[in-house]
N, C-alpha and C positions, 0 to 999 in steps of 0.2 A: 507404836509402830514406826519403822523407818522405811524410807524408800530404797529400792534397789538392793536390798539385802535378801539373798536367797532364803526362802522360808525354811529350808532344811537346816539352816544354821540357827540353833537355839540361842537364847540369851546367855546361858551358861557356857556354851561352846565359844561364842564370840568373846566373852570375858576371858576364857582360858587362853584363846589364841592371842589376845592382847597382852595377857600377863606373861606369856612365854618370852624368853630372851634368846639371844643369839646362841645357837647350839643346842637349845632345848629340843626335845623330841616329843611327838605325839603319835600314838598308835590308833589306827582305825581298825577295829577288830570285828571279825565275823561272829555270827551267833554261836559258834562252837568254842570260841576262844575263852580261856579262863580269866576274863577281865576283872571280875570282882575280887578274886584272890590275889591278883598281881598289882592292881592299880594303886599308885599314890593318890591320884585324883581320878575318880571314875565319873564319866558322863554317859548317860544312857540315851540312845537314839534308836530304840527298838522300833521296828516297822520301816526303817530306812535301809536302802542298799548302799554299799560302799562306793560304787562308781559315781553316783549323783552327789554323795557327800564329799568325796575327794575333789570332784570338779568345783563344787561350791567353795571349798576351803582354798584350793589353789588359786582362785581369783584374788585372794587377799593375802595369803601366806607366802612370804618370800622364802625360797629354799637356800640353804647354805652353800655359797659359791666357793668357800674356802676348804671344802672337803672333797675327796674323790667321788664319794657316793652320797647323794642327797636323800636317798630313800632306801628302804630295805623291805624285802618280802620274804616270806617263809618258803623254803625249798620243800619239795615233796619228800616225804620220808622214804629212804631207800627200801625198795621192795613193794611200795604202794603202786598199784597199777593205775590209779586215778590220774587223769591228765587235766590239770587246772586251766581254766580259761582266763582267769583274772590277771595273771602276770602281763599278758599282752595289753589288756585294757589299762592296767596301771601304767605301763610304759608309755602308751599313747597319751594318756592324760597328763602325766608328769612332763613329758617333752612338749606337749601342747602349750603349757604355761611357762616352761623353762627349757629352751632347746638344748642347753648345755648340760642339763641334769642327767644323772644316771642312777640306776637302781641295782643294789646288790642282793643276791640270794643268800639266805642264812639257814643253817641247819636248825631244825625245830627248837631244840633246847637252848641253843645260842640266841635264837630269836626271843624265846621266853625270857631269858636272862636280861636281854637288852630292854624288853618291854617293861620289866620290873623297875628299871631305872628311868623310864620315860617320865616326862613332866605330867602327862595325862594319858589315859586310855579311854577311847570312845567305843562303847559296846553298841553294836548295831544289830539289826535283824537280818543281816546278809546271810543267805543260805548256802552260797557257793563255798566249797572247801578250799582251804589254803588262800582265803581272801582277806589276808591281813597285810597291812602296810604301815611302816614307820616313816614319818617325815621329820627331817631335821630343819629347824627354822634358821633362816638367814637374817640378813639385815635389810632395812629399807634405806636406800641412798637418795640423796636429794638430787 
C-alpha cells in the first residue's frame, strides 16, 4: 500500500498512466462501450463510476497543452432524444485540474475510431449514457 493514492486507481491503471507518453490517449468508457473489442490494452474497473475515476486520474495526469482540445467526449447520436448529464460534469472536472483545457465533442463512430488508437481503454461500471471521455496526456515540467 501507498499513502495518498486514491483507492479507485488500481495498480494496473497506475502502471498504465506511468507508461503513457506525451500525446498518448486513454479512454474512460461507460458500461455500454464496446471496450473489449476495441482496446489495445484493456483495464477493467467494473463497479466504479467515471466522475470519481476521472477526478482521481486528473490529480496525477498532466493534459497536453500543445493541442487545442485536451479531451474528447461522444456527441449524442442525431435523432436521439436523450440528454446526457456527463458532459457538464466532465467539463467541470477537466477545468478544475487544468483551467486552460477544453473538450471536443465527436460523432459516435469517429469517437470509436479514435478509441481504437488509444493507448488504453478503461472499462467501468458507469451506467449513464454517453459517459465516455478520452484524455490526451501532456508532459510534466520541472
